C-alpha positions in Angstrom: -84.9 138.1 120.9 -81.9 137.2 123.0 -78.5 135.9 122.2 -76.5 133.5 124.4 -72.7 133.9 124.5 -70.5 130.9 125.0 -66.9 130.8 125.7 -65.2 128.9 122.9 -61.5 129.4 123.7 -59.0 131.3 125.7 -55.6 132.6 124.8 -53.1 133.7 127.4 -51.7 137.2 127.2 -48.2 137.3 125.8 -46.8 139.6 128.5 -47.5 140.3 132.1 -50.0 143.2 132.3 -47.9 145.4 134.6 -45.2 145.5 131.9 -47.3 146.0 128.8 -50.4 147.4 127.3 -53.5 145.3 126.7 -53.3 142.4 124.2 -55.0 143.1 120.9 -56.3 140.9 118.0 -55.2 142.3 114.7 -54.9 141.2 111.1 -57.4 140.3 108.3 -59.5 137.1 108.4 -57.3 134.0 108.1 -54.3 135.9 109.4 -55.4 136.9 112.9 -52.7 137.7 115.4 -52.6 138.3 119.1 -50.3 141.3 119.6 -49.0 143.0 122.7 -46.7 145.9 123.2 -44.4 146.8 126.1 -41.9 149.6 126.3 -39.2 147.4 124.9 -40.8 145.3 122.3 -43.9 144.1 120.4 -44.8 140.4 120.5 -47.1 138.9 117.8 -48.5 135.4 117.9 -50.5 134.0 114.9 -53.9 132.6 115.9 -55.5 131.1 112.7 -54.4 127.5 112.1 -53.1 127.9 108.6 -51.3 131.1 109.5 -49.7 129.4 112.5 -48.4 126.7 110.1 -46.9 129.3 107.8 -45.7 131.9 110.2 -44.5 129.6 113.0 -44.2 130.7 116.7 -44.5 134.2 118.1 -42.5 137.0 116.6 -40.8 139.8 118.6 -39.9 143.3 117.4 -37.6 145.5 119.5 -39.1 148.9 120.0 -37.2 152.1 119.3 -39.0 154.2 121.9 -41.4 153.6 124.9 -45.0 152.7 124.1 -46.5 156.0 125.4 -44.5 157.9 122.7 -46.5 156.8 119.7 -48.5 154.1 118.0 -47.6 150.9 116.1 -48.8 148.3 113.7 -47.6 144.8 112.7 -47.7 143.7 109.0 -50.3 141.1 108.1 -47.6 138.4 107.6 -45.8 139.4 110.9 -42.6 140.2 109.0 -42.4 143.8 109.9 -43.5 146.3 112.6 -44.0 150.0 112.0 -43.7 152.5 114.9 -45.3 155.9 114.4 -43.4 158.1 116.8 -43.1 161.7 117.8 -40.5 162.5 115.1 -40.6 159.6 112.6 -42.2 156.5 111.2 -39.8 153.6 111.5 -40.1 150.1 110.1 -38.4 147.5 112.3 -37.6 143.8 111.4 -37.7 141.0 114.0 -33.9 141.2 114.2 -34.2 144.8 115.4 -32.7 146.2 112.2 -34.4 149.4 110.9 -35.6 148.7 107.4 -36.5 152.3 106.7 -37.4 155.5 108.4 -39.5 158.6 107.3 -38.7 161.6 109.5 -41.3 164.3 109.9 -42.2 167.3 112.0 -42.4 166.9 115.8 -45.8 166.0 117.2 -45.2 168.2 120.2 -47.3 171.3 119.2 -44.9 174.1 120.1 -41.8 172.4 118.7 -40.5 173.3 115.2 -37.3 171.1 115.3 -36.7 168.3 112.9 -35.4 165.7 115.4 -33.0 163.1 114.1 -33.4 160.7 117.0 -35.6 159.9 120.0 -32.7 160.7 122.4 -32.9 164.4 121.5 -36.2 164.8 123.4 -36.5 161.7 125.5 -35.8 163.6 128.8 -37.3 167.0 127.8 -40.2 167.9 130.1 -42.0 169.8 127.4 -42.1 166.7 125.2 -43.7 164.4 127.8 -47.3 164.6 126.4 -47.1 165.1 122.6 -49.9 164.6 120.1 -49.6 161.6 117.9 -50.3 160.2 114.5 -50.6 156.5 113.4 -49.7 154.0 110.7 -51.6 151.1 109.1 -50.7 148.4 106.7 -52.7 147.7 103.5 -54.5 144.3 103.4 -51.6 142.8 101.4 -48.9 144.3 103.5 -47.2 146.1 100.6 -48.2 149.6 101.6 -47.9 151.6 104.8 -50.4 154.5 105.2 -49.0 157.0 107.7 -50.6 160.0 109.3 -47.7 162.4 110.3 -47.0 166.0 111.3 -45.4 167.9 108.5 -43.1 168.8 107.0 -41.2 165.7 105.9 -37.4 165.9 106.5 -36.6 165.7 102.8 -39.0 168.5 101.8 -37.0 171.6 102.7 -39.0 173.8 100.3 -42.1 173.5 102.5 -42.8 176.0 105.2 -41.9 175.0 108.8 -45.5 175.5 109.8 -47.1 172.3 111.1 -49.6 170.6 108.9 -51.0 167.1 109.3 -50.1 165.0 106.2 -51.3 161.6 105.0 -48.7 159.4 103.3 -48.6 156.3 101.2 -45.3 154.5 101.7 -43.7 151.5 100.1 -43.4 148.9 102.9 -40.4 147.3 101.3 -38.1 150.3 101.0 -39.8 153.3 102.7 -40.3 155.4 99.6 -43.1 157.9 99.9 -45.3 157.2 97.0 -48.0 159.8 97.6 -48.9 162.5 100.2 -51.9 164.7 100.9 -52.9 167.4 103.4 -55.0 165.7 106.0 -56.7 169.0 106.8 -56.7 168.3 110.5 -55.0 169.2 113.8 -54.8 165.8 115.4 -54.4 164.8 119.0 -54.4 161.2 117.8 -55.6 158.9 115.0 -55.9 155.3 113.8 -56.1 153.5 110.5 -58.6 150.8 109.3 -57.6 149.0 106.2 -60.0 148.0 103.4 -60.1 144.2 103.9 -59.9 143.4 100.1 -58.5 146.4 98.3 -54.9 147.3 99.4 -55.3 150.7 97.7 -58.0 151.9 100.0 -57.7 153.0 103.7 -59.8 154.7 106.4 -58.2 157.3 108.7 -60.1 158.3 111.9 -58.7 161.4 113.5 -59.3 162.8 116.9 -58.9 166.5 117.7 -60.0 166.3 121.3 -63.1 168.4 122.0 -62.7 170.2 118.7 -63.9 167.4 116.5 -63.3 164.0 114.8 -62.5 164.3 111.1 -62.8 161.1 109.1 -60.9 160.5 105.9 -61.2 157.8 103.2 -58.2 157.4 100.9 -57.8 155.8 97.5 -54.4 155.4 95.8 -54.5 154.4 92.1 -50.7 153.8 91.8 -50.1 157.4 90.8 -52.4 159.8 92.8 -53.8 159.8 96.3 -57.5 160.9 96.4 -58.9 161.7 99.9 -62.6 161.9 100.6 -63.4 164.1 103.6 -66.6 162.7 105.0 -69.0 165.3 106.3 -69.5 165.7 110.0 -67.4 164.8 113.0 -67.3 161.0 112.8 -65.3 158.2 114.5 -64.7 155.1 112.4 -65.6 152.0 114.3 -65.5 149.1 111.8 -65.7 148.1 108.1 -67.9 145.4 106.5 -66.1 142.3 105.2 -66.5 143.6 101.7 -65.1 147.0 102.7 -67.9 149.0 101.0 -69.6 149.9 104.2 -68.3 151.9 107.2 -69.7 151.9 110.7 -69.4 155.3 112.4 -70.4 157.0 115.5 -70.8 160.8 115.8 -68.3 162.8 117.9 -71.1 163.6 120.3 -71.9 159.8 120.5 -75.6 160.3 119.6 -75.7 158.7 116.2 -74.6 155.2 115.1 -74.6 154.9 111.3 -73.7 152.5 108.4 -72.3 154.5 105.5 -70.8 153.9 102.1 -67.2 154.9 101.5 -68.3 158.3 100.2 -70.0 159.1 103.5 -73.7 158.6 102.4 -75.8 157.2 105.2 -77.3 153.7 104.5 -78.9 153.2 107.9 -78.7 155.1 111.2 -79.7 154.9 114.8 -80.0 158.1 116.8 -80.6 158.6 120.5 -80.4 161.1 123.3 -76.8 160.9 124.3 -77.3 162.9 127.5 -79.8 160.3 128.7 -77.8 157.3 127.7 -74.4 158.5 128.7 -74.7 160.6 131.9 -72.2 163.3 132.0 -70.8 164.7 135.3 
């Protein structure tokens, strides 16, 4: 059986490639956006016809720090961008105004300072290559899920030891609604939102060669419950219903479809050394 691919449409990149990262397609079905980030800004352009009519032309969000100093996400309705940086998670409106900010521990591993601004470490050589967390919007855009390095700035009673935390934040005002220990030591991470239920979210964490913890979160409006899926797994995609996860093992030798509790529905295993030659 063979499949034949046909080019159906092309969309030009929003920024010249030397000045920006690669363009990405984000957003849920019906609200797809082409998004691109430079050191200075994010540009988001609606792609779906109905969404274009509602949202209008492209939207620009001024960036609070360079793109290699963290990750970012644009709200499903393109009204807000969230930047997950070295010392804080910051929500920025198209005007450039900061709607809210949640400060947290520094992602540079040896640093125990609670930075108040990017300028404090912008030129420090020891902060050039920090680890990083990430943030993701819920399907309805009302919640921001954020993976941060603890402690939070307002939680002075906690120890100053670093601990990865997973937060649920009100996207409107930045209030931390729930938090949980991510039980990880991340080098990086990314979020995948449940396409239908705004109270569920997937978090794929990379610990370099040490592993790839996968978390599935549920927030019922009062408590955050985190399922820690067994094994070192990278989250690749979600089914349209959101009740199936596609994962690949950390060693890249098993592709599996799982339920949100981690149980394998179907799997394909292979000899990774033969398929992916290693030098």
